[in-house]
RODO-2510 file (C-alpha; in nm, 4 decimals, decimal comma):
residues 65
     n   res          X          Y          Z
     1     m     9,9534     7,9379     9,8030
     2     m    10,2115     8,1757     9,9480
     3     g     9,9336     8,3829    10,1061
     4     i     9,7839     8,0745    10,2688
     5     v    10,1187     7,9679    10,4156
     6     h    10,1970     8,3152    10,5487
     7     a     9,8469     8,3497    10,6944
     8     a     9,8879     8,0147    10,8719
     9     f    10,2214     8,1216    11,0215
    10     r    10,0723     8,4520    11,1390
    11     r     9,7700     8,2713    11,2870
    12     d     9,9914     8,0249    11,4744
    13     l    10,2175     8,3020    11,6053
    14     v     9,9145     8,4974    11,7323
    15     r     9,7803     8,1860    11,9056
    16     l    10,1186     8,1120    12,0584
    17     r    10,1498     8,4675    12,1860
    18     l     9,8041     8,4412    12,3384
    19     v     9,8963     8,1201    12,5216
    20     l    10,2189     8,2732    12,6498
    21     t    10,0693     8,6049    12,7648
    22     t     9,7369     8,4967    12,9124
    23     a     9,7054     8,3746    13,2697
    24     p     9,7499     8,1140    13,3880
    25     v    10,1030     8,0584    13,2637
    26     p    10,1357     7,7069    13,1187
    27     q    10,2714     7,4586    13,3732
    28     g    10,3821     7,0956    13,3715
    29     e    10,2941     6,8938    13,0610
    30     r    10,1233     7,1915    12,8977
    31     r    10,4401     7,3988    12,9399
    32     h    10,6435     7,1267    12,7669
    33     a    10,3843     7,0993    12,4875
    34     v    10,3965     7,4758    12,4308
    35     a    10,7781     7,4691    12,4284
    36     d    10,7719     7,1847    12,1741
    37     q    10,5317     7,3880    11,9606
    38     v    10,7620     7,6921    11,9754
    39     v    11,0549     7,4809    11,8557
    40     w    10,8472     7,3181    11,5809
    41     l    10,7088     7,6508    11,4597
    42     t    11,0444     7,8296    11,4576
    43     d    11,2001     7,5371    11,2691
    44     r    10,9212     7,5548    11,0068
    45     l    10,9608     7,9325    10,9778
    46     y    11,3357     7,8934    10,9261
    47     e    11,2865     7,6241    10,6613
    48     h    11,0186     7,8291    10,4865
    49     h    11,2266     8,1467    10,4718
    50     h    11,5417     7,9569    10,3766
    51     t    11,3510     7,8022    10,0852
    52     e    11,2213     8,1441     9,9811
    53     d    11,5720     8,2910     9,9993
    54     t    11,7444     8,0122     9,8082
    55     g    11,4729     7,9001     9,5700
    56     l    11,2090     8,1638     9,5107
    57     s    11,3976     8,4926     9,5452
    58     p    11,6628     8,4131     9,2798
    59     l    11,3896     8,3217     9,0324
    60     v    11,1975     8,6416     9,1029
    61     r    11,5153     8,8521     9,0664
    62     q    11,6033     8,6732     8,7414
    63     r    11,2600     8,7327     8,5893
    64     t    11,2230     9,0935     8,7036
    65     g    11,5878     9,1989     8,6749
***
């Protein structure tokens, strides 16, 4: 499952980079939609890594330590 989640994040980041670096630059409603997507994605990434840091990593350290 972890591989699927990380692959999805990487895929979405690649797509976002493509939208932001390919002409034409998003304008108007599309620009706002892309900005909303950036905020949503960065929030999900933060939550995901926070959960890994506080939930998963201590368990891994405990079992391998």
